[in-house]
C-alpha positions in Angstrom: 18.6 -20.0 19.1 20.5 -18.5 16.2 17.2 -18.3 14.1 15.4 -16.9 17.2 18.0 -14.1 17.6 17.9 -13.4 13.9 14.2 -13.0 14.0 14.4 -10.6 17.0 17.0 -8.6 15.2 15.0 -8.2 12.0 11.8 -7.2 13.9 13.8 -4.6 15.8 15.1 -3.2 12.5 11.6 -2.6 11.5 11.0 -0.7 14.7 14.2 1.4 14.4 12.5 4.5 13.0 10.6 4.8 16.3 13.5 4.3 18.8 13.0 7.6 20.5 9.4 6.9 21.2 10.3 3.5 22.5 12.9 5.0 24.9 10.1 7.3 26.2 7.7 4.4 26.7 10.4 2.3 28.5 11.2 5.3 30.7 7.6 5.7 31.7 7.3 2.0 32.4 10.4 2.0 34.6 9.2 5.0 36.6 5.8 3.4 36.9 7.0 0.1 38.4 9.4 1.8 40.7 6.6 4.1 41.9 4.4 1.1 42.6 7.1 -0.8 44.5 8.0 2.3 46.4 4.4 2.5 47.8 4.8 -1.0 49.3 8.2 -0.2 50.8 7.0 3.1 52.3 3.9 1.3 53.7 6.1 -1.2 55.5 8.4 1.5 56.8 5.3 3.6 57.9 3.9 0.6 59.8 7.2 0.2 61.6 7.2 3.9 62.5 3.6 3.7 63.7 4.5 0.8 66.0 7.2 3.0 67.5 4.9 6.0 67.9 6.8 8.2 65.4 4.6 8.1 62.3 5.1 10.9 59.8 2.0 12.0 57.8 4.3 13.1 55.0 4.9 9.4 54.3 1.1 8.9 53.9 1.0 11.9 51.5 4.0 10.5 49.5 2.2 7.1 49.2 -0.9 8.8 47.8 1.2 10.9 45.4 3.2 7.8 44.2 -0.1 5.8 43.8 -1.6 8.5 41.6 1.7 9.1 39.8 1.9 5.3 39.0 -1.5 5.5 37.4 -0.5 8.4 35.2 2.8 6.7 34.2 1.0 3.4 33.4 -1.4 5.2 31.1 1.4 7.0 29.4 3.4 3.8 29.0 0.4 1.9 27.5 -0.5 4.8 25.2 3.0 5.1 24.0 3.5 1.4 23.4 0.3 1.1 21.4 0.9 4.3 19.5 4.4 2.9 18.6 3.0 -0.6 17.7 0.3 0.7 15.3 2.7 3.2 13.8 5.1 0.4 13.1 2.4 -1.8 11.6 1.5 1.0 9.3 5.3 1.3 8.5 5.5 -2.4 7.8 2.4 -2.3 5.5 4.2 0.5 3.6 7.3 -1.8 3.2 5.2 -4.8 2.2 3.2 -3.0 -0.4 6.4 -1.4 -1.8 7.9 -4.9 -2.0 4.8 -6.3 -3.7 5.0 -3.5 -6.3 8.6 -4.6 -7.0 7.6 -8.2 -7.3 4.4 -7.6 -9.3 3.2 -8.7 -11.7 5.4 -11.7 -12.6 6.1 -12.9 -9.0 2.5 -12.5 -7.8 0.5 -13.7 -10.8 0.5 -17.3 -9.8 0.5 -16.7 -6.0 -2.6 -17.6 -4.0 -4.4 -14.4 -3.4 -6.0 -15.6 -0.2 -2.6 -16.4 1.2 -1.3 -12.9 0.4 -4.4 -11.3 2.0 -3.8 -13.4 5.1 -0.2 -12.2 5.3 -0.8 -8.5 4.8 -3.7 -8.4 7.2 -3.7 -11.1 9.9 0.1 -11.8 10.0 1.0 -8.1 10.1 -1.6 -7.5 12.8 -0.2 -10.3 14.9 3.1 -8.5 15.1 1.4 -5.9 17.3 2.1 -8.3 20.2 5.9 -8.0 19.7 6.0 -4.2 19.3 3.4 -3.3 22.0 3.9 -6.1 24.5 7.5 -7.4 24.1 10.1 -4.8 23.4 9.1 -2.4 26.2 8.4 -5.1 28.8 11.7 -6.9 28.3 13.7 -3.6 28.6 11.6 -2.6 31.7 12.1 -6.0 33.3 15.9 -5.9 32.8 16.3 -2.4 34.2 13.8 -2.5 37.0 14.8 -5.8 38.3 18.4 -4.9 38.0 17.8 -1.9 40.2 15.9 -4.0 42.7 18.6 -6.6 42.8 21.1 -3.9 43.8 18.6 -2.6 46.4 18.1 -6.0 47.8 21.9 -6.6 47.9 22.3 -3.3 49.8 19.9 -4.6 52.5 21.7 -7.9 52.7 23.9 -9.6 50.0 22.0 -12.8 50.5 18.7 -11.1 49.6 20.3 -9.7 46.4 21.7 -13.1 45.3 18.3 -14.8 46.1 16.4 -12.1 44.2 18.7 -12.4 41.2 18.3 -16.2 41.0 14.5 -16.0 41.1 14.4 -13.1 38.6 16.5 -15.2 36.1 14.3 -18.2 36.8 11.0 -16.5 36.1 12.1 -14.1 33.5 14.7 -16.2 31.6 14.7 -20.0 32.3 10.9 -20.6 32.4 10.1 -18.5 29.2 12.9 -20.3 27.3 11.6 -23.8 28.4 8.0 -23.0 27.5 8.9 -21.3 24.3 10.6 -24.4 23.1 7.5 -26.4 24.1 5.0 -24.3 22.2 6.9 -22.8 19.2 6.0 -25.8 16.9 2.4 -25.8 17.8 2.3 -22.0 17.4 3.8 -22.3 13.9 1.3 -25.0 13.0 -1.6 -22.9 14.3 -0.5 -19.9 12.3 -0.1 -22.0 9.2 -3.5 -23.6 9.8 -5.1 -20.2 10.3 -3.6 -19.1 7.0 -5.0 -22.2 5.2 -8.4 -21.6 6.8 -8.4 -18.0 5.7 -7.6 -19.1 2.1 -10.4 -21.7 2.4 -12.9 -19.1 3.5 -11.8 -16.7 0.8 -12.4 -19.5 -1.9 -15.8 -20.3 -0.4 -16.9 -16.7 -0.5 -15.6 -16.3 -4.1 -17.3 -19.5 -5.2 -20.5 -19.2 -3.2 -22.8 -19.0 -6.3 -21.4 -22.3 -7.6 -21.6 -23.9 -4.2 -25.3 -23.0 -3.8 -26.2 -23.7 -7.4 -24.8 -27.2 -7.2 -26.4 -27.9 -3.8 -23.1 -28.4 -2.0 -23.7 -26.2 1.0 -23.9 -29.1 3.4 -20.7 -30.6 2.2 -18.9 -27.2 2.5 -20.4 -26.7 6.0 -18.9 -30.0 7.1 -15.6 -29.1 5.6 -15.5 -25.8 7.4 -16.5 -27.4 10.7 -13.8 -30.1 10.5 -11.1 -27.5 9.6 -12.3 -25.2 12.4 -12.2 -28.1 14.9 -8.7 -29.1 13.8 -7.5 -25.5 14.2 -9.1 -25.2 17.6 -7.4 -28.5 18.7 -4.0 -26.9 17.9 -4.8 -23.8 19.9 -6.2 -25.9 22.8 -2.8 -27.5 23.3 -1.2 -24.0 23.6 -3.8 -22.8 26.1 -3.2 -25.8 28.3 0.6 -25.1 28.3 -0.1 -21.4 29.0 -2.1 -22.3 32.1 0.6 -24.7 33.3 3.2 -21.9 32.8 1.1 -19.4 34.8 0.6 -21.9 37.6 4.4 -22.6 37.7 5.3 -18.9 37.8 2.8 -18.2 40.7 4.3 -21.1 42.6 7.8 -19.8 42.1 6.9 -16.3 43.3 5.4 -17.7 46.5 8.6 -19.8 47.0 10.7 -16.7 46.4 8.8 -14.8 49.2 9.1 -17.8 51.5 12.9 -18.0 50.9 13.3 -14.3 51.8 11.4 -14.9 55.1 13.5 -17.9 56.0 16.8 -16.1 55.1 15.7 -13.0 57.0 14.9 -15.1 60.1 18.6 -16.2 60.2 20.5 -13.3 58.7 18.6 -10.0 59.2 16.4 -7.8 61.4 12.6 -7.9 61.3 12.2 -4.6 59.5 14.8 -5.4 56.9 13.3 -8.8 56.3 9.8 -7.3 55.9 11.1 -4.7 53.4 13.0 -7.3 51.5 9.9 -9.6 51.5 7.6 -6.8 50.2 10.2 -5.9 47.5 10.5 -9.5 46.5 6.7 -10.2 46.2 5.9 -6.9 44.5 8.9 -6.9 42.1 7.8 -9.8 39.9 5.4 -7.7 37.7 8.0 -7.0 35.0 9.4 -10.6 34.9 5.9 -12.1 35.0 5.3 -10.3 31.7 8.4 -12.0 30.3 7.1 -15.4 31.5 4.0 -15.0 29.3 6.0 -14.0 26.2 6.4 -17.6 24.8 2.6 -17.9 24.3 2.4 -14.4 22.8 5.5 -14.8 20.6 4.9 -18.3 19.2 2.3 -17.0 16.7 4.1 -13.7 16.3 7.2 -15.4 15.1 5.2 -17.7 12.8 3.6 -14.6 11.3 6.9 -12.9 11.0 8.4 -15.8 9.1 5.6 -15.6 6.5 6.1 -11.8 6.3 9.8 -12.0 5.8 9.3 -14.7 3.2 7.6 -12.0 1.1 10.2 -9.4 1.9 13.1 -11.8 1.0 11.7 -12.6 -2.4 14.1 -11.6 -5.1 12.9 -9.4 -7.9 12.9 -11.0 -11.4 13.9 -7.7 -13.0 16.2 -5.0 -11.7 16.0 -1.5 -12.9 19.4 0.1 -13.9 20.4 3.2 -12.1 21.0 5.2 -15.3 17.8 3.9 -17.0 16.1 6.5 -19.2 12.6 7.4 -20.5 11.6 7.0 -24.1 8.9 7.6 -26.7 7.9 4.6 -28.8 9.0 4.3 -32.4 9.7 0.5 -32.9 10.0 -2.9 -31.3 12.7 -5.4 -32.2 13.0 -9.0 -31.1 16.3 -10.4 -32.2 16.8 -14.1 -31.8 14.9 -14.1 -28.4 15.0 -17.3 -26.4 13.4 -17.7 -23.0 12.5 -20.2 -20.4 10.7 -19.8 -17.1 12.5 -22.5 -15.2 15.9 -22.2 -16.8 15.5 -25.6 -18.6 12.6 -25.9 -21.1 12.7 -23.0 -23.6 9.3 -21.5 -24.2 10.7 -19.2 -27.0 13.5 -20.3 -29.4 15.3 -17.7 -31.5 12.2 -15.5 -32.1 12.8 -12.4 -34.3 10.2 -9.7 -35.1 10.4 -6.1 -36.2 7.3 -4.0 -35.4 6.9 -0.4 -36.6 4.8 2.5 -35.5 1.0 2.1 -36.2 1.3 -1.5 -37.3 -1.2 -4.1 -36.2 0.7 -7.4 -35.7 -1.0 -10.7 -34.9 0.6 -13.7 -33.1 -1.1 -17.0 -33.7 -0.7 -20.4 -32.0 -2.2 -22.9 -29.6 -1.9 -22.7 -25.8 1.5 -23.1 -24.4 3.4 -22.1 -27.6 4.8 -18.8 -26.1 2.4 -16.2 -27.4 1.6 -14.6 -24.0 5.3 -14.9 -23.0 6.2 -12.4 -25.8 3.8 -9.9 -24.3 5.3 -10.4 -20.8 8.8 -9.8 -22.2 7.6 -6.6 -23.9 6.3 -5.4 -20.5 9.6 -6.5 -18.9 7.8 -8.8 -16.5 10.8 -11.1 -17.2 14.2 -10.4 -18.7 15.5 -11.9 -21.9 18.3 -11.0 -24.3 17.3 -9.4 -27.6 14.2 -7.4 -26.6 14.5 -3.8 -27.8 12.5 -0.6 -28.2 13.7 2.0 -30.7 16.8 -0.1 -31.3 17.9 0.1 -27.7 17.9 -2.8 -25.1 14.7 -2.8 -23.0 16.9 -2.9 -19.9 18.1 0.6 -20.6 14.7 2.1 -20.1 12.9 2.8 -16.8 10.2 0.3 -16.1 7.7 3.2 -15.4 8.5 4.5 -18.9 7.7 1.1 -20.4 4.3 1.1 -18.7 3.8 4.7 -20.0 4.4 3.5 -23.6 2.9 0.0 -23.5 -0.5 -1.1 -22.1 -1.9 -4.6 -21.8 -5.5 -5.5 -22.7 -6.2 -9.0 -21.5 -9.0 -11.5 -22.0 -10.6 -10.5 -18.7 -11.1 -7.0 -17.5 -11.2 -6.5 -13.7 -13.6 -3.8 -12.5 -13.2 -2.4 -9.0 -16.2 -1.8 -6.7 -16.3 1.8 -7.7 -18.1 4.0 -10.2 -17.5 3.7 -13.9 -15.8 7.1 -13.7 -13.3 5.9 -11.0 -12.7 2.7 -12.9 -11.8 4.6 -16.1 -9.7 7.2 -14.3 -7.4 4.4 -13.0 -5.8 4.7 -16.5 -5.5 8.5 -16.3 -6.4 10.3 -13.0 -6.2 13.7 -14.7 -8.9 12.8 -17.3 -12.1 14.9 -17.2 -15.6 13.7 -18.1 -15.2 14.8 -21.7 -12.0 12.6 -22.0 -13.9 9.7 -20.4 -16.8 10.0 -22.9 -14.4 10.2 -25.8 -12.6 7.1 -24.7 -16.0 5.3 -24.3 -16.9 6.3 -27.9 -13.7 4.9 -29.2 -14.3 1.7 -27.3 -17.9 1.5 -28.6 -19.1 1.7 -25.0 -20.8 5.1 -25.2 -24.3 3.8 -25.8 -24.5 1.3 -22.9 -22.9 3.7 -20.3 -25.1 6.6 -21.3 -28.1 4.3 -21.1 -27.4 3.5 -17.4 -29.5 5.5 -14.9 -26.4 6.9 -13.2 -24.2 7.0 -16.2 -20.5 7.5 -15.2 -21.6 7.3 -11.5 -22.9 3.7 -11.9 -21.2 1.5 -9.3 -19.6 -1.6 -10.8 -18.9 -4.9 -9.1 -17.4 -8.2 -10.4 -20.1 -10.1 -8.5 -23.2 -8.6 -9.9 -24.7 -8.2 -13.3 -24.6 -4.4 -13.8 -22.4 -5.0 -16.8 -22.0 -8.0 -19.0 -18.6 -9.6 -19.8 -18.5 -7.9 -23.2 -19.3 -4.5 -21.6 -16.6 -5.0 -19.1 -14.2 -5.8 -22.0 -15.2 -2.5 -23.7 -14.6 -0.6 -20.4 -11.2 -2.2 -20.3 -10.6 -1.0 -23.9 -11.7 2.5 -22.9 -9.1 2.4 -20.1 -6.4 1.6 -22.8 -7.6 4.6 -24.9 -7.4 6.9 -21.9 -3.8 5.9 -21.1 -0.9 7.6 -22.8 0.4 4.3 -24.2 1.5 4.1 -27.8 1.6 0.3 -27.9 -1.4 -1.9 -27.1 -0.7 -5.6 -26.2 -3.9 -7.6 -26.6 -3.8 -11.0 -25.0 -6.7 -13.2 -26.3 -9.0 -10.1 -26.1 -12.1 -11.8 -27.5 -11.7 -15.4 -26.2 -14.5 -15.1 -23.6 -17.1 -13.1 -25.5 -19.7 -13.7 -28.2 -19.3 -12.8 -31.9 -21.3 -9.6 -31.6 -19.1 -8.2 -28.9 -16.0 -9.4 -30.7 -17.0 -7.5 -33.8 -17.6 -4.4 -31.7 -14.2 -4.5 -30.1 -12.3 -5.3 -33.3 -14.1 -2.4 -35.0 -13.0 -0.1 -32.2 -9.4 -1.3 -32.5 -9.3 -1.0 -36.3 -10.7 2.5 -36.2 -7.9 3.5 -33.7 -5.0 2.0 -35.8 -3.5 5.4 -36.6 -3.1 6.2 -32.9 -1.5 3.0 -31.7 0.8 0.1 -32.5 -1.1 -3.1 -31.7 0.1 -6.7 -31.0 -2.8 -9.1 -30.9 -2.2 -12.6 -29.4 -5.0 -15.0 -30.3 -5.8 -18.5 -31.6 -8.9 -17.2 -33.4 -8.6 -16.2 -37.1 -11.5 -13.8 -36.8 -9.6 -11.8 -34.1 -6.5 -11.7 -36.2 -8.3 -10.6 -39.3 -7.6 -6.9 -38.6 -3.8 -7.5 -38.4 -1.4 -6.3 -41.1 0.8 -9.3 -40.5 0.4 -12.5 -38.6 3.2 -14.5 -37.0 2.6 -18.2 -36.2 4.3 -19.8 -33.2 4.6 -23.5 -32.7 6.5 -24.9 -29.7 8.1 -21.5 -29.2 9.4 -21.3 -32.8 8.2 -19.0 -35.6 6.9 -21.1 -38.5 
């Protein structure tokens, strides 16, 4: 129960910016239900008046007005609830993406991308149930049925007590019982859905390999089995939902019967009929509560996954008085670092790197080469890392990215034009700037030879550009940026000798504009370096 209330509290906090709109939606809902119930009460009263020969046509007009008014109010309530829900979902996406920016890149680099996509799409979308179909119905049920309990009590106290007992049973006890019965299966279903999403993401990403190795039948069988297992989990929830609805319908009939029996012994015919109509027609709000367990079981499972991201701690924290800087030098003074707090990846590493130097770092995989680049980008914190003789923690992270750019072994291209892909590095660049960057990256010829030039649409899945050409586009991005330091992480490991020579030539020709740190295990790549450091087991040798 404690975790349940904590989850409710956190979800309500996300909705807090829209509390005025929620009050409006709840008010419309309350007036709507009271209007609908009033129509039934007036109908009974009018019937009794008709039997005595004193029927007032004003009552008929009032019934028509309340019926139309109920429709308008219902529309307004539903519109308001869904407007609020989708506004809150947009607000949550803002919060999630802001959090991911805080966590990236260190916290997200090893995270399953399909799992993240599932959380920021399907899981957030599932929360719509809570914001559109939970907050308002709960508030409406409490207020409306509280008013009706008082009304029933004013007719006869025994009616009020009976109504209160049945309202609590349908709106409180039964939802609690069924929520406990389905919460585990709901959590398992949401987790299973996430795993299935990741599976489908992987299949789509690897479709070429699946087809080329003739494994489509095997993958089809896997998807079918996973889908059947997922459906089995959901089937259990559907069965329990049907049982809940049947139980609630039975309780409502019993409630009406109890009012008739009590009225027979303790009240007049007209009072009994009015109490009976109120009793039968007043369960709308609490019936909505009775169905909440089956709506919320997946909502809370999704919320848990969402809050898991929001609760992640940042690996680096920016100081409030952090400053900007212009690059002059890099100093590593006896830097030691470990990812898990136990095994040191770097041990007492010291380097001094000056402006416009090309520095190489050599070593086999797992010796800490790439870790040095991550520390220079402040993806992680370590003592002894400085720029311009000042601790890296004293600088704004945005200023570090302004001064330092990473060129990795694989360049990602977005499904956009070459122009848009290049302008990621500098949105203010004009076409002249783009062509100049392409010249410096030795990519001018192949881009100008394309039929659409800078307007050519790129895609990681097609063959518009080769791996080497993508690498050169990545290098053009670096040249477009305002960075003074280029960190090159195995920049030529996945390309042939011809493309390697082209990229190294571009880098060497630009040496007067940048300071470069090249990480590689290849001597040919490091041949342009002024000085080469060798790392072995995290130690400079």
